[in-house]
C-alpha positions as CSV (number, residue, x, y, z in Angstrom):
1,M,-8.7,23.1,7.3
2,H,-11.2,24.5,9.7
3,L,-12.7,27.8,8.4
4,A,-15.2,28.0,11.2
5,P,-16.5,25.6,13.9
6,Q,-18.9,23.9,11.5
7,D,-17.1,24.8,8.2
8,I,-14.3,22.6,7.0
9,L,-12.3,22.8,3.8
10,V,-10.9,19.6,2.3
11,T,-8.4,19.4,-0.6
12,A,-7.2,16.3,-2.2
13,S,-4.9,15.4,-5.0
14,V,-5.8,12.2,-6.7
15,D,-3.9,10.2,-9.3
16,F,-5.5,7.7,-11.6
17,D,-3.8,5.1,-13.8
18,D,-3.3,6.4,-17.3
19,W,-5.7,3.9,-18.9
20,V,-8.7,5.1,-16.8
21,S,-11.3,6.9,-18.8
22,A,-12.5,10.5,-18.2
23,R,-15.9,9.1,-17.5
24,A,-14.5,6.8,-14.8
25,V,-12.6,9.7,-13.2
26,E,-15.8,11.8,-13.1
27,D,-17.7,9.0,-11.5
28,V,-15.1,8.3,-8.9
29,T,-14.7,12.0,-8.1
30,A,-18.5,12.3,-7.7
31,R,-18.6,9.2,-5.4
32,L,-15.7,10.6,-3.3
33,Q,-17.6,14.0,-2.9
34,T,-20.8,12.2,-1.9
35,A,-19.1,9.9,0.6
36,I,-17.0,12.6,2.2
37,K,-19.8,15.1,2.6
38,S,-22.3,12.4,3.9
39,R,-19.8,11.1,6.5
40,Y,-18.5,14.6,7.4
41,P,-21.4,17.1,7.2
42,D,-19.2,20.0,8.3
43,V,-17.3,19.7,5.1
44,H,-18.7,22.6,3.0
45,N,-15.9,23.1,0.6
46,L,-14.3,20.1,-1.1
47,Y,-11.7,20.4,-3.9
48,I,-10.4,17.3,-5.7
49,E,-7.6,17.9,-8.1
50,V,-6.8,15.0,-10.5
51,Q,-3.2,15.1,-11.5
52,S,-0.4,12.7,-12.2
53,E,2.0,11.6,-9.5
54,Q,4.8,13.4,-11.4
55,A,2.8,16.7,-11.6
56,F,2.1,16.5,-7.9
57,A,5.7,15.9,-7.0
58,A,6.7,18.8,-9.3
59,S,4.2,21.1,-7.6
60,R,5.6,20.2,-4.2
61,N,9.1,21.1,-5.3
62,A,8.2,24.3,-7.1
63,S,9.2,27.7,-5.8
64,P,6.6,29.3,-3.6
65,I,4.4,32.0,-5.2
66,Q,5.7,35.5,-4.6
67,V,3.2,38.3,-4.2
68,V,4.3,41.6,-5.7
69,G,2.8,44.9,-4.7
70,S,0.5,45.7,-1.9
71,A,-3.2,45.1,-1.4
72,A,-3.5,48.1,0.9
73,H,-5.1,51.2,-0.7
């Protein structure tokens, strides 16, 4: 998502096999961040969410969030 001409937001949902250690997940996540930001310098905000394939599917099928009330004062 372009936030400004030289400011891009990237979000990713990543699934690892269940046997992969937390240390390996951290290492891969760090390498992904480094690779993406070095190849695409306009990416200033990068969010990588590690979740299972089932959790991702459930979140895609969940009801949208409803905002109650008003932000206007």
